[in-house]
N, C-alpha and C positions, 0 to 999 in steps of 0.2 A: 337341280332342275334347270334346263337350259333357258337363258333369257335371250337367245339369239332369234332374229326374225326367221321364220321358216315359211316354206312355200307349200300352200295347200291348193290342190285342185278339187273343185266341185264338179263332179261328173253328173250331168242331167240328161238322162235318156228321155226322149220326148216324143210323144205321139199325139199330134194336133193339141199342143198345149198353150196356145196363144193367150187364152184367157186367164191362165194361172201362173205361167212362167215367170213374169216380172216379179210377182210377189216372192216366188221362191228365191230368185236371185238377190232381190233387195234385202231379204232376211239374213243373208249370209254375210255378216260383218265382223271383221277382226280388228281390234286396235293394236294388236301385237304382231300380226303375221301378214304375209302377202297371199291374197286369194285370187285364184284364176278360175274361170268357168269354162268347161268343155261341154257344149250341148250338142247332143247327137240327135238330129232330127230324123225320125223313122219314117221317111217318105210322107212328110206332113202335107196336108192339103188345106189347111185353115189359114195360111199366111203367116205362120210362126216365124219363118225366116225374116220376112221383110219387117215384121213387127220388131223383132230383136235387133235388126240393123238400124231401125229408127231410134232406138234407145241411145245408140252411139256410145256403147260401153267399151272402153279400150281393153278390158281384162276379160272379154267374152269371146271365145273361139267357137265358131259355128261350123259343125261338120254335117253337111246336108246329104244324107244317104238317099240315093234314088229308089232303092229297092226296100219294100216293106218287109220286115222280118219279125219272128217272135220276140217276145220280151228278153229272153236269156241272150239271144244273139245281139240284140240291140245293145244290151248293157256291155257285152264283151267288146264290140266293135268300137264303142265310145271310150271304154276304159283304156283301150290301146293308145289313145291320145293323151292320157294323163301320166306325166312323169315326175310330178313333184314329190317331195318327201312324204306328204300326207295326202290321202285320197279320201273323199266322202262321195258316195253315190246317193244322190237326192233326186227322187222321182219328181217330175214337174207337178207342182201343186203342193207339195209338202214344204214346210217352212222351219227355220231353226230359230230357236230363242236367242235373245240377246246374250253375248258372251259364251255361246255354245262352242264355237271353234277354239277360242282361247283356252277354255277349261279342258277340252278333250286333248289338245296338244300338250297342255301342261301335265295331264296324267300320263300320257305316253313318254313324256320327257324324264319322269322319275327314274332314278338310277336302278330301283327294284323292279322296274317294268321294261328293262331293255330287251328282254326275250318275249315280250308281249306283242302280238301281231295287230291286235285291234282293241278299241275301247268301245263298250256297248253301254249307252246310257238310256235313260228313260224317255218316254214320249207322253205328249199331252194330247187328249182328244178334246177338239174344239166343238163342244156342244153343251147345252144347258142341262142335260140329265147327267148329274154327277155320278150315278151308278156305272155309266158307260166306261169312264176312265178306269174305275176300279176293276170291272170285269175284264177289260182288254189287257190290263197290266197284271192280272191274277197270276200268281206263281212266278213272275218274272224276276224283278230286281228288289233286293232289300231296301227298305226305306232309309236305313241308317248307315249302311256299310259300303265299302268298296272291296271287292274280293276278286281274286284271280281264279280261273277255271281253265283246266286243260281240255283238249279236245276229247279225250277218253271220258273224263267226267261230264262233260257237256252231253255227250251221247248217252251216258248212264242216266242223266236226268231226263232226257227225251224218252228214254225207254219207260221210266216210271211215270211221266206225264207228258205224252206227245204234245207238244206245242213249239212255237218259235221262241226258244229261250232267250235269244239275243235281241229280237225285236226287228222292226223295220229297218231298211237300209239307212234312212236318214238319221237313225240313232246311233250309227256306227262310224268310226273314223279309223281308217286303215293306214298302216304303214305301206309305203310304196312296194317294198319287198314282198309283202303278202299279197298285193295285187298281182305282182309278177308271178307268184306261185300259182295264182287262179289262172292266169293267162296261159301259163305252161300246162295247165290241166283243162284247158278249155273245151276239148273234144268230149271229155267225160261230163263236164259241166253243161254243155250244150245238149247232149244226149239225155242226160237226167232232167234238164229243164223243159225239154219237150215231152218227156214221159210224165212229169209231175210239175206242170206249169204254175200251179197255185201255190207252191212253196219254193219258188225260184230263189228267194233270198236265203232260206235256210240251207238249200244246196250249195249256194255261193259260199257262205261261211265255212261249212264243213269241207267243201273241196279245197278252198284256199288254205285252211289250216292243215289239212290232210297232205297237202303237197309241199309243205315247208318243214325243213329238218331244223331250223333254228327258231322260228317264231311258233312256238307250239302251245301258247296260252293266250287267253282273253282276259281283259279286265271288265268286270260287271260293276257299273257305277250307278249310284242312285240320283245323280243329277238329272234334271229334266232338260233336254236339249232341243228336242224336235216336236213340231205339232202338226196335226192334220185334222181335216174337218170331214165329218161323216155326212155323205149325201148321196143321192142315187147316182150321181155321176162319178163317185169316188171309187177307187180301186177296191177299197175294203168292202163296199157294198156289193160290187160285182163278183168279187171272188168268194163271198162268205159261204156258199154252199158247198164248193169243192175243196176247200183247203183242208177240211178234217180227212177226207178220203185220201188226198194226195199226201198229206203228211203220214198218215198210216202206211201207205204204199211205200214212200221213201224210207221210213223207219224199217220196214220189212226188207227193203233193198240193202240197208246197212247191216242187216242181221241182228236187229235189236229184238229182244224177246219182250213182247208187250202183253202183259197179263189182262185178264178180263176186267179187273178193277181199273186199271190204267186206261183201257179203252173206254170204259164207262164214264170215267172222269173227263176224258178228252171230248166224248160225245156230249157230255152234259155242258161243258164249257162251250162248245160250238153252238148248241141249241140256244143257250142263254145269250150268247153274242148276237145270233140271228134275231132273236126276238127283241133285244134292245135296239139293235140297228134298225129294224123294221119300225119300231116306235119312233126312233130319232128322225127318220126321213119322212 
């Protein structure tokens, strides 16, 4: 395991995130590595840039885009400014747990994981209803193990139980070379992101891994590294109704054969999430 100080870029695509972005930045602390923030402002109108400048943080790069674009394109154009060894895409408002970055770098530094392109860890849902976190993490990561999974095995799992197997972007730490793979396939990613906008993160993982000839596996990890809050202003609340249909559409695009039972499980999971989210907010 490497003990060298590594460079980590935290990519924060932002659409009017003045009220939440500072908490996201302050949560990204590493005792062992050098952290830099690349904030891509998607034609923000709420004063996010001036607010960030007032913080006077020397490790924050602000890229102020004048034209507002869809989520997938804003992710891509912000990621182009990230050139560190490791990259995390953290939507404004999501937060990391203490030690998250050091833990995920340590995982990717293991000799047995040198052909692994990303590590996917667990998330915590910030709400008093305990059932929410259990439902949202249903079928995702084992509580006790760390395992590797290939792209083909990942797609097979999606066919059996259509869902976001790896989790939200904040749960993921990429190697830079896998980000490069995604950027090389950005036309396909952007096209699919516009067609199925409510599963943009799933498309990102699949397209990045599909474009790499060397980094063909993921590590799925049971450590909790990221948290987000459920509210009416959160992305999870806004996207809840369309995620199911977009996920099935993307699975169909990939040629995955999804049986009636699998569709029923995914639909039930979607309905339960929507009910619990509604109660939560």
